[in-house]
N, C-alpha and C positions, 0 to 999 in steps of 0.2 A: 359329673357332681353339679349339685345346683350350685350356681352362683349368682349372687348380686351385683358383682362387680362393674356390669356394664351400665350407661346411663339407659338404654333402652330396655330394660327388664321387664317385663310385665307389658309391655305396650303395643304387643302386637294382637291380632284377634285372637281373643281369650283360649288358644290351645292349651291342652294339658300342663303344668310346669315340668319342663323337660330336664330330664339326667341321662346321661351317656353310659353310666354305669348300671350295676345290678346285675343279678345272677343271669340276667341273659343280655348282657351287654352288645356283643356281636350280632346275637339274631335281632335285637331290636335294632341296631342301625341297618340292617337288612330290611327290617318291614319298614322302616320310614323312608328308605330310597323307594319304595313300593306303595307308598301312599299311607300307610300305616301305623301309628305311633299308640304303643299299648303301655300304660302306668298302671301299676300293680303295687300296692305295700300294705302292710301292715304294720301297725302301730300298738306296743303294749307300753302303758304308763303304770306306774306305783308311785301312789302318792301318799303322804301322812300329816295331818294335822299335829305338829308336837306342842303348840302353845297357842292360847286361846282359841276362837273358834265357838261354835255351839257345842262341838263334842269334839273327843281326840281319836279323830278316825284316820284310817288306814285302808285302802282299797288301791286293788289291781285292777286295772280295765282294759280292755283291747276292743280294735276296730280295723275295717280293713276297708279298702278304696280302690276301685276298679275304674280305669276311664279308659275308652276308646275314641281315637280320634282320626279319622279319616281327611285325606285330602284327595278331592275329587279328579283334580287332573292326572297326579301321579298314578292312580288307580285307573285311569285309560278312559274316564265318563268323561266329563266335561271339565272347564277351566274354571279357575277360581272358587270353588265351592269348598267348604267345609263343614264337618259335621261331628258332634261329639254325644257320646252315652256314656254316662257317669253310674256309678251303683255304687252304696255305700252302705255299711253294716256293723252290729255291734255285738259284743259279748260282755255279760255283766260289766258294764259300760255304765256304772254308777256317778264315780268319779267323787272327788272330795266336796263339789260345788254345794252343794246342800248342808254342808257342815262349817263353811268359811263365816257364816254370815257376810257372803259379800254379795251384792247385786249383779255385778258380772261375774261372769265363770271365770275362777282360774284355771282351768283347764278345759280350752273350746274344743278339744277333740270329745270329749264327755258330753258336749251339749248340743252336739249337730250330727246327724242331721235333727234329731228329735232326740231331746232328753230321756234318758233310759230307755230309749228305744233299742230293738235288737232285729227286728226284721232287717232282710237287704232290701233299699229303696231305690229306685232310680230318680235320684238325685238332681240328675241335669240331663239333658236331653233338648238339642237344636241345631238349626241350620244356619250359616250364615254364607253370604255371599261377597266378593268384593267387586268394587265397580272403580271405573275412571284411573287406571293402571295403581290401585294400591290406595287412594286417596277418600275412598269411602266404602265402607261394610257396614250390608245390613242383617241383621240377625234375629231370629224369632224362637221361641219355645220357651224352657223354663232354665234358665240359669242364675249362676252363684253370684250375687253382689261384689264377691270379693274378687272377682276375675277381670273387674271391670271399672269400680270405684274405689275411692281412697285408697291408692296402693303407696306402698312404702317397700322397696326394694331392700330396705336394711330389717325392718321389724318382721317382715312374711317372705314366705308364706311359712303357716305355722306348722307345717311338718316339720320342718328343718329348724325352726329358730324358736322364737319364746313360745310359751304355753299357755299365758293368760290371753284372755279375750281383748282385751285391752289393746294388747298389740297387735291384734287382725285389723281391727278395724275402729273407726272414732266411735266412742262411747254414745254420743251424742244421735248415732246412727241405729240405736238397739232398736227401734221399732221396725227399721226397714232392713235391717242386715241378718238376722237368723231368720232365714239365710237364702234363699230361693225364692228365685223370682220368676212367674208369668208373665211373658209378654215380650217386647221388642226392643230393640236396641239399633243406635245408628252410631258408629265411630266414623269421624270425621278428620284426616290427617292432612291438611293442607299444607304442611312442610315437616321435613324431618325433625322439627323441634316444638309441633304442637299438635296435642291430639284434642277434639270434644267430643264428650260420649254425653249422648241422650238417649233415655231410655223409660218406656211407659211400663207399667208392671201392674198387675193385681193382688192389693193386698191381703184377698181372700183365699189365695192359691198356695199351696206347697207341695213338697214333693210328696207327701202324704194323701194330700186332699187338694184336688181342680175344680173350681168352679167356673173357670172360663169368663170371668168378669159378670157373674150372673148377680150381684148384689149392686152393680151400677157404681164403684166406688175404684179408685185408681190411685195409682202413685207416678209421680215425674220425677227423675231424677236427672241431674244436669252437671257436667264436670268439663273444668277445662284443666290441661297438664300442659306444661311446657319445661322445656331444658334449655336452662341458659349456662352462657360460660364467663362469669365475671371474671375469675381470674386466668384459668388456662384451660386447654381441652383436657387436661388431664385431672381437674379438679372439678367437675360440672357440677350445676345445683336443679334439682327437679323442684319444681312449683307447682300446686295443684290447689284449688278454690272448687268447692260445689257446692250443692242445695239441692234437697228432696223436700217435694210437696206431697203432703197425702188429702186427698179428696175423700173424706171418710167419716160419719158421725161416731165420732168418741167420747168417753166420759171425762169431763173436767176433773183434775186432781181435786181443787177446791172445794169442789161439790161434784159426785159420781151420777147423782142424778140427772144433772143436766149435761149436754153434749154439745159439741161445737163440731163445725162440720168439714173443718181442716186442720193440716197440724203440717211444720215446717224444720229443717233444721240447716242451719250454714256450717260449713267445716272447710277447713283448710292444712295442707301437708307442704312439708319443707324436708328435701333431703340433701345431703351435701355429702358430695366424695371428698373426704379429709386426705386421701392419700390411693394413688392406684398404679399399681406397678405395670407399668408398659409392655414389660416382657411375660407377665403371668397373670392373666385376667382373675385366675384364682384368689388373688393378695388383693386386699384393700380395706379401707378402714371409713367407716360413713357415719355420718351423724344424722339422726330422724328426729322430726318435732311435728306435735298435730295440736291443732284446736279445733274448738267446735262449740257452737251456741244454739240455744232454743230460746223460745219464750216461756218455757217452764210451766205452762198450763196445762198440757196433757203429757210431755214427756217428763220423767222424774228426774232426769239429768238435765240442768239449765247450761253448764258451761264445762268442757273438758279440755284438759290440758296434758300433753305426755313429750318427754323428752329422753331419748335413750342413742346408744352407740355402739356400733358392732365392727369387729375387728375378723376379718376372714384371711385365714392362712398366712398369718403374720409372722409365725413360726417358721423359719425355712425346714424345717424336720417334719413338720405338720400342716402343710401346706392346704390342706382341704378341711382342716377344722375351724370352730368359729365360736367366738365368744361373746356375747351380749350383755349389756348392761342397761334397764330403763327404767323410769318412773314417772307417775301419773297423780295427776289430782282431778278429783269430780268435784263441782258444787251442784249441790241439788235443789231443787224446785223449792221455794218456800212453802207451797201448796201440797207438797208430797207428802204422803203417810210417813217418809224416813227423813222429813224435813228437821227432825230433831238432832240428828248427826250434822246437819249443816253442810258437810263435804265428808268426802274420803281420798285415803292417798295410798300410795304403794310402792313397792321396789321391785324388780324381778332379776334375776342374775341367771343366765346358763351357759354350760360348755358343751359343743358339739364334737364329739369325737366320730370322724371316719374311721371304724375299724378296721373295715372291710370295704369294696367296693359296694358292699349289699347290707352292710349292717354301719348304723350309727347310733350311738348312747350318749344321750344327752343329760348330764345331771343338772337340776333346777330346782333356785330357791327363790322363794315367794313371802314378802313382809308387807302385810294390809294394814293399815291403820284407820281405823274408824269403818268398819266393811261397810255399814250400813242398814243392812236389815235387823238386826238385830240390837235395840238401844245399849243392851249389856255387854257386847263385843266390842271391846277398846280395839284387839290386836290379835292379829291369825299369823302365825308362822307355818309356812307350809314348804317341805322336801318334798321333792320328786326325782325321777328317773325314767325318760322316756327311751324305748328300745324301737328303732324304726328297721324294718326289712323292705329292701326293695328286691323286686323280682326283675 
C-alpha cells in the first residue's frame, strides 16, 4: 500500500511510486527481484458541480497510467543504471475543470497529460545513472517535474490523495509544472538528510511535441530539501526551498504587446510528522504547508499559500485508509486579466478507502471561493468520487 509515513518518501531517484499490493501482488514482488517494476492503474472519477460555477455540470472521466521501471544491475546488465517508460491516456476525460470558473484545475487527473486528450502518450522516458556510492545521480530524457521538485509526502501523489491541482504542486509553478520536461537532472545527496536537485529543461517540449531546445530557450530549476529532527526521531521535519528560472521571451501581463526575456518563481515546503506509529509505518499524522512567490509580471499568481493535514491509518480497523483536509489561498498579480478578483481560496476534504488490495474509493469535497476566471462566479461547490484500480 502506498504510504507517506517514511521521512524519506519520494527522495530516491524518481522511481515509480511503489505499492506492494494490487491484482498481481505476488507476481510484482517476483518481477521486482529480477529488476522490473510494473505499475498499471486505471482511475475513474465522477464529479459534479452542485452549486456555483459557470454551469451545473456532472462528468465521469477515466484515465490509465502504465509505468515500466528497470534496474539494470538486477537485470544482469550493468550496475547503478535505472530507466523508466511511462504511458498515459484518457477516455472521455473532460472533467469539470472548465465549468468551475477556477484557474487551477479541481481535477488534476483530467488536466494531464493534455487537457481533453484521448490518445495514449509516452509522457516520460528517461535513463539515470548513480555515482559516488549513491551520492550523485545524473538523469536525462523526458521527466515529470512532480517526481523531483516541490515534493510533499502528505499532499501527494495525486493518485492516492487529493484531487485538486493545488495539492500536487505549488500554484506559482503553473508555467513549469504541467507537466513533462525534456532535459537533464543532477541529484546530489551529500548525506542522508540533504538532497540538492538541479535541472535544466526545454520549455518548448512536451510529451506531445519535442523540439529539442530548437528555440534556444531554457528552464533552470533548483531545490534544496532537508530532513531535521527538532523534536525526536519519531517526529521529523522535512523542509524544502526552491527556485525556477525561465529564459524565454514571454508577453507581459500588463501589456501583452511587450515581452520580457525571463521569468522566475520561488517556493518553500514544510512537512511535519505529528505522529508516527513506531510499530506500524502505515499509521501517521502529517502536517504540510506551501508558500510561493513571483513578481507577477508574467505569472498570473503572485503569491500562493496552502496548509493541510492528513491522517493515515489512524483507525486500527482501517489501517490503510487515509483522510485529508487542506486549504489554499492565491493572490493574483495586479496586472493579470483576473486581477478584478484580487485573490481566490478554497478547501478540499477526501477520505480514501482501501476496499481491497487492488481497489481504492475516495469521496471528495471541494469548496472554491472567488475561483478567478469568471468575475460573476463567487463560489463553486464540487463533489466527486475517485475509483482507483491497481493491477
